[in-house]
C-alpha positions as CSV (number, residue, x, y, z in Angstrom):
1,M,17.4,-24.3,14.0
2,K,16.0,-21.1,15.5
3,G,15.6,-20.1,19.1
4,Y,14.1,-16.9,20.7
5,V,14.3,-15.3,24.1
6,K,12.0,-12.6,25.5
7,K,11.0,-11.1,28.9
8,R,7.6,-12.0,30.3
9,K,5.3,-9.5,32.1
10,D,6.0,-11.3,35.4
11,G,9.7,-10.5,35.1
12,R,10.8,-14.0,34.1
13,W,12.5,-14.9,30.8
14,Q,10.9,-17.2,28.3
15,G,12.9,-19.2,25.7
16,R,11.3,-20.7,22.6
17,V,12.8,-23.2,20.2
18,E,11.3,-24.3,16.9
19,L,11.5,-28.1,16.8
20,T,11.9,-30.4,13.8
21,P,8.5,-31.0,12.0
22,D,6.7,-34.2,12.6
23,P,8.0,-36.8,10.1
24,V,4.5,-37.8,9.1
25,T,2.2,-34.7,9.4
26,Q,5.1,-32.2,8.9
27,K,3.4,-30.1,11.6
28,R,6.0,-27.9,13.4
29,K,6.2,-27.9,17.2
30,Q,7.8,-25.6,19.7
31,K,9.6,-26.1,23.0
32,F,9.3,-23.5,25.7
33,I,11.6,-23.1,28.7
34,Y,11.7,-20.5,31.5
35,A,14.5,-18.9,33.6
36,D,15.1,-16.0,36.0
37,T,17.7,-14.2,33.9
38,R,18.2,-13.6,30.2
39,R,21.7,-15.2,30.3
40,E,20.4,-18.4,31.9
41,C,17.5,-18.5,29.5
42,Q,19.7,-18.0,26.4
43,R,22.1,-20.8,27.8
44,M,19.1,-23.2,28.0
45,V,17.9,-22.3,24.5
46,N,21.4,-22.9,23.1
47,G,21.6,-26.2,24.9
48,I,18.3,-27.4,23.4
49,I,19.4,-26.4,19.9
50,H,22.7,-28.3,20.4
51,D,20.9,-31.4,21.6
52,I,18.5,-31.3,18.6
53,E,21.3,-31.0,16.1
54,T,23.2,-33.9,17.7
55,G,20.2,-36.1,18.1
56,N,20.2,-36.0,21.9
57,F,17.1,-33.9,22.4
58,A,14.8,-35.4,25.0
59,D,11.5,-34.9,23.1
60,A,13.0,-36.7,20.0
61,G,14.4,-39.3,22.3
62,R,11.0,-40.3,23.7
63,L,10.1,-41.7,20.3
64,I,10.3,-45.5,20.4
65,I,11.5,-47.5,17.4
66,K,8.1,-49.3,17.0
67,G,6.3,-46.0,16.8
68,Y,8.7,-44.4,14.4
69,M,8.8,-47.5,12.1
70,E,5.0,-47.4,11.9
71,Q,5.0,-43.7,11.1
72,W,7.8,-44.2,8.5
73,L,6.0,-47.1,6.9
74,D,2.8,-45.0,6.5
75,V,4.8,-42.3,4.6
76,H,7.3,-44.5,2.7
77,N,4.9,-47.2,1.6
78,K,2.7,-44.7,-0.4
79,K,5.4,-44.5,-3.0
80,L,5.6,-48.3,-3.5
81,A,3.6,-51.0,-5.4
82,A,1.0,-52.9,-3.4
83,S,3.0,-56.1,-3.3
84,T,6.1,-54.2,-2.1
85,Q,4.0,-52.5,0.6
86,Q,2.8,-55.8,1.9
87,S,6.4,-57.1,1.9
88,H,7.7,-54.1,3.8
89,K,4.9,-54.4,6.4
90,N,5.9,-58.0,7.0
91,Y,9.5,-57.1,7.6
92,V,8.7,-54.2,9.9
93,Y,6.0,-55.8,12.0
94,N,7.2,-59.4,12.2
95,H,10.9,-58.6,12.5
96,I,12.0,-55.1,13.5
97,N,9.0,-54.1,15.7
98,K,8.7,-57.5,17.2
99,Y,12.3,-57.4,18.5
100,F,12.8,-53.8,19.6
101,K,9.4,-53.3,21.0
102,D,9.8,-50.3,23.5
103,T,13.4,-49.5,22.7
104,R,13.8,-45.7,22.2
105,L,15.0,-44.6,18.8
106,R,17.7,-42.3,20.4
107,D,19.1,-45.2,22.4
108,L,19.8,-47.5,19.4
109,R,23.5,-48.4,19.0
110,P,25.3,-50.5,16.3
111,I,25.8,-53.3,18.9
112,D,22.0,-53.5,19.3
113,V,21.6,-53.9,15.6
114,D,24.2,-56.7,15.6
115,K,22.4,-58.4,18.4
116,F,19.2,-58.1,16.5
117,Y,20.7,-59.9,13.4
118,N,22.1,-62.6,15.6
119,Y,18.7,-63.1,17.2
120,E,17.2,-63.5,13.7
121,R,19.9,-66.1,12.9
122,A,19.0,-68.0,16.0
123,K,15.4,-68.0,14.9
124,K,16.6,-69.8,11.7
125,Y,15.9,-66.9,9.3
126,S,18.0,-67.0,6.2
127,E,20.8,-64.5,5.5
128,K,18.7,-63.3,2.5
129,T,15.8,-62.5,4.8
130,I,18.0,-60.7,7.3
131,L,19.6,-58.7,4.5
132,Q,16.2,-57.5,3.4
133,V,15.4,-56.5,7.0
134,H,18.7,-54.7,7.1
135,R,18.0,-52.7,4.0
136,I,14.5,-51.6,5.2
137,F,15.8,-50.8,8.7
138,S,18.7,-48.8,7.3
139,R,16.6,-46.8,4.9
140,A,14.2,-46.0,7.8
141,L,17.0,-44.8,10.0
142,K,18.5,-42.8,7.2
143,D,15.2,-40.9,7.0
144,A,15.3,-40.5,10.8
145,V,18.7,-38.8,10.5
146,K,17.3,-36.6,7.7
147,N,14.4,-35.6,9.9
148,G,16.7,-34.7,12.8
149,L,15.5,-37.4,15.1
150,I,18.9,-39.1,15.5
151,S,22.4,-37.9,14.6
152,N,23.6,-41.0,12.7
153,N,22.4,-44.3,11.3
154,P,23.5,-47.3,13.4
155,C,23.0,-49.6,10.5
156,C,25.9,-48.0,8.7
157,S,28.3,-49.1,11.4
158,V,27.5,-52.8,11.2
159,D,28.3,-55.4,8.6
160,A,25.4,-56.1,6.3
161,P,24.3,-59.8,6.2
162,S,25.9,-61.6,3.3
163,P,23.8,-64.5,2.0
164,L,25.6,-67.2,0.1
165,V,25.2,-67.1,-3.7
166,F,22.3,-69.4,-4.5
167,E,23.1,-72.2,-7.0
168,P,20.0,-73.0,-9.1
169,N,19.3,-76.5,-10.2
170,V,19.4,-76.1,-14.0
171,P,18.1,-79.3,-15.7
172,E,19.8,-80.9,-18.7
173,I,17.8,-80.7,-22.0
174,E,16.8,-84.4,-21.6
175,L,15.4,-83.8,-18.1
176,Y,13.6,-80.7,-19.2
177,Y,11.8,-82.5,-22.0
178,E,11.0,-85.4,-19.6
179,I,9.2,-82.8,-17.4
180,V,7.4,-81.4,-20.4
181,A,6.3,-84.8,-21.5
182,V,4.7,-85.5,-18.1
183,A,3.1,-82.0,-18.1
184,I,1.3,-82.5,-21.4
185,G,-2.5,-81.8,-20.9
186,T,-2.1,-80.5,-17.3
187,E,-2.1,-77.0,-15.9
188,H,1.7,-77.1,-15.8
189,E,2.3,-77.6,-19.6
190,I,2.0,-73.9,-20.6
191,P,3.9,-72.4,-17.6
192,I,6.8,-74.9,-18.1
193,L,7.0,-74.1,-21.8
194,L,6.8,-70.3,-21.3
195,A,9.5,-70.4,-18.6
196,G,11.8,-72.9,-20.2
197,L,11.6,-71.9,-23.9
198,C,10.6,-68.2,-23.6
199,G,12.3,-67.3,-20.4
200,L,9.3,-65.7,-18.7
201,R,9.1,-65.1,-15.0
202,R,6.2,-66.7,-13.0
203,S,4.6,-63.2,-12.6
204,E,4.9,-62.7,-16.4
205,V,3.4,-66.1,-17.2
206,F,0.3,-65.3,-15.0
207,G,0.1,-61.7,-16.3
208,L,0.1,-62.8,-20.0
209,A,-3.1,-62.3,-21.8
210,N,-4.1,-63.9,-25.1
211,N,-4.2,-60.5,-26.7
212,D,-0.4,-60.2,-25.9
213,I,0.3,-63.0,-28.3
214,D,0.7,-62.4,-32.1
215,F,-0.1,-65.8,-33.6
216,V,0.6,-64.6,-37.1
217,N,4.1,-63.3,-36.4
218,A,4.8,-65.8,-33.6
219,T,5.7,-63.3,-30.9
220,L,4.5,-62.4,-27.4
221,T,4.7,-59.1,-25.6
222,V,5.3,-58.9,-21.9
223,R,3.2,-55.9,-20.8
224,Q,2.4,-56.6,-17.2
225,A,3.0,-58.9,-14.3
226,A,0.7,-60.6,-11.8
227,V,2.2,-60.5,-8.3
228,M,1.0,-61.3,-4.8
229,A,-0.1,-58.4,-2.5
230,G,-1.1,-60.4,0.6
231,K,-4.2,-62.4,-0.4
232,E,-4.9,-60.1,-3.3
233,I,-3.5,-60.0,-6.9
234,D,-1.6,-56.9,-8.0
235,I,-1.4,-56.3,-11.7
236,K,1.5,-54.0,-12.3
237,H,4.1,-53.1,-14.9
238,P,6.9,-55.6,-15.5
239,K,9.8,-55.7,-13.0
240,S,11.9,-53.1,-14.9
241,K,11.9,-51.0,-18.0
242,T,13.7,-53.7,-19.9
243,S,11.3,-56.4,-18.7
244,A,8.6,-55.0,-21.0
245,R,9.6,-56.7,-24.2
246,T,8.5,-58.5,-27.3
247,I,10.1,-61.9,-28.1
248,S,9.7,-64.7,-30.6
249,I,7.9,-67.9,-29.7
250,P,9.4,-71.3,-30.6
251,T,7.0,-73.3,-32.9
252,E,6.3,-76.0,-30.3
253,V,5.2,-73.4,-27.8
254,L,3.1,-71.5,-30.3
255,N,1.2,-74.6,-31.3
256,I,0.3,-75.3,-27.7
257,L,-0.8,-71.7,-27.2
258,K,-3.0,-72.0,-30.3
259,E,-4.6,-75.1,-29.1
260,N,-5.4,-73.5,-25.7
261,K,-6.4,-70.1,-27.1
262,K,-9.2,-68.4,-25.2
263,V,-10.5,-65.1,-24.0
264,G,-8.6,-63.3,-21.2
265,Y,-5.5,-64.6,-19.6
266,V,-3.4,-67.5,-20.8
267,M,-3.3,-69.1,-17.3
268,S,-7.1,-69.0,-16.7
269,Q,-10.1,-71.2,-17.3
270,D,-12.7,-68.4,-17.1
271,G,-10.7,-65.5,-18.5
272,N,-10.0,-63.9,-15.2
273,I,-6.7,-63.5,-13.6
274,T,-5.4,-66.5,-11.6
275,H,-3.6,-66.0,-8.3
276,P,0.1,-66.8,-8.9
277,G,0.9,-67.5,-5.3
278,N,-0.8,-70.9,-5.2
279,Y,1.0,-72.2,-8.2
280,T,4.5,-72.8,-6.8
281,G,3.2,-75.4,-4.3
282,R,1.2,-77.2,-7.0
283,Y,4.2,-77.3,-9.3
284,T,6.4,-78.7,-6.6
285,K,3.8,-81.4,-5.8
286,F,3.5,-82.2,-9.5
287,L,7.3,-82.9,-9.7
288,K,7.2,-85.0,-6.5
289,R,4.2,-86.9,-7.6
290,N,5.9,-87.9,-10.9
291,K,9.2,-88.8,-9.1
292,L,11.0,-86.0,-10.9
293,P,13.9,-84.1,-9.3
294,H,13.1,-80.9,-7.4
295,I,13.7,-78.0,-9.8
296,R,12.4,-74.6,-8.8
297,F,10.0,-73.0,-11.3
298,H,12.4,-70.0,-11.5
299,D,15.2,-72.5,-12.4
300,L,13.5,-73.0,-15.7
301,R,14.3,-69.4,-16.5
302,H,18.0,-70.2,-15.8
303,F,17.5,-73.2,-18.1
304,H,16.4,-70.9,-20.9
305,A,19.4,-68.6,-20.5
306,T,21.7,-71.5,-20.4
307,L,20.0,-73.1,-23.5
308,L,20.7,-69.9,-25.4
309,L,24.4,-70.1,-24.3
310,D,24.7,-73.7,-25.5
311,A,23.1,-72.6,-28.8
312,G,25.7,-69.9,-29.3
313,V,23.3,-67.0,-29.1
314,D,25.0,-63.6,-28.6
315,I,24.7,-62.6,-24.9
316,K,23.3,-59.2,-25.8
317,L,20.4,-60.9,-27.7
318,T,19.9,-63.2,-24.7
319,Q,19.8,-60.1,-22.4
320,A,17.0,-58.6,-24.4
321,R,15.1,-61.8,-24.5
322,M,15.4,-62.3,-20.8
323,G,14.5,-58.7,-20.0
324,H,17.5,-58.1,-17.9
325,A,18.5,-54.6,-17.0
326,N,22.3,-55.3,-17.4
327,I,24.4,-57.9,-19.1
328,G,26.0,-59.0,-15.8
329,Q,22.6,-60.3,-14.7
330,T,22.3,-62.3,-17.9
331,A,25.8,-63.8,-17.3
332,Y,24.7,-64.9,-13.8
333,Y,21.7,-66.8,-15.4
334,Q,23.9,-68.6,-17.9
335,H,25.6,-71.7,-16.5
336,I,28.5,-73.7,-18.0
337,R,27.5,-77.3,-18.2
338,R,30.0,-79.9,-17.1
339,K,31.0,-81.4,-20.4
340,P,34.3,-83.4,-20.2
341,K,34.6,-83.3,-24.0
342,A,34.1,-79.5,-24.1
343,D,36.6,-79.0,-21.3
344,F,39.2,-81.2,-23.1
345,A,38.7,-79.1,-26.2
346,V,39.5,-76.0,-24.1
347,V,42.8,-77.6,-22.9
348,E,43.7,-78.6,-26.4
349,Q,43.1,-75.0,-27.6
350,M,45.1,-73.6,-24.7
351,D,48.0,-76.1,-25.3
352,D,48.0,-75.2,-29.0
353,F,48.3,-71.5,-28.2
354,I,51.2,-72.1,-25.7
355,S,52.9,-74.2,-28.3
356,K,52.8,-71.5,-31.0
357,S,53.9,-68.9,-28.5
358,R,57.0,-70.9,-27.5
359,G,58.1,-71.6,-31.0
360,G,56.2,-74.8,-31.8
361,Q,56.7,-76.7,-28.6
362,S,54.2,-76.8,-25.8
363,G,55.1,-77.1,-22.1
364,S,54.3,-80.8,-22.2
365,Q,56.2,-81.4,-25.4
366,K,59.4,-79.5,-24.9
367,K,62.4,-81.7,-24.1
368,I,64.4,-81.0,-21.0
369,I,68.1,-80.4,-21.9
370,K,70.6,-81.3,-19.2
371,E,73.7,-79.2,-19.0
């Protein structure tokens, strides 16, 4: 941070300090002060520089949170996909700006952030939603520190919201095929098969084109995903590098895809892309209408990973098929089914190991010898 002092023609002293560039335009501004003596002018210049470096400068302090978040969003969003941009706008305008309104950025304290999260909880927002708000707010305040607008990030001094681990409702094989049977001939047949027996995400199902299917070699390639961007559809690359993948198709799924082969997208009647956002509601009503248990569409992806576990498929192969970035994510998708016989076999195996380790007698078999 630079500051200059010079004498004016009228005998007074002028101080000039170069301020932090505007975070949006990057245009540099200057602050001028005046004093009767060089010593006083230099003292004032040094004070301004100190205030700027500690985040207490008055000009920076006039910036309200609402104004800063709007500026930050304009810059930060340009690097994101259209669907993510829309999501960030929702969190900023409907949560952060709605609560803080005219609060000055410089005045924000950790206790204010805690009060904000408690307000969100009182409004019945889930911990998952509040955590997402926290991540966006913290990133924005981190950039405010980087730009010299504040000295520290208040979000770093509060406990991040911790949502409970969601337990998906993974259907048994019998229930899954009951759902498939009811879905035959409806718009739900192909999505349920692709999610349950191929492990595709909803966005991947709706982004799948008929050209992505190799009917000769019985494979499909996930090249793109159809996601919501407000009311529009955003066609983008798959979720991660590993999500772009080629997998084999089970025979029963391949036969259905052959029967419904057409030009354009698999989930389309006219070849054009179909909006994925409307499907979840129709799928939920389909289950309810047929008196079937409520199972999220994404739970069918959990079903596929668990099916591979039950079939004894190596977890690395499952990871590749699911398109997961790391094996821990695959393990999260695989669920141990509650099978009394299987659990009893585990106890037998454990008991046998203990018996061999203790010279042929297990803990339950060894006789108690009284002295």
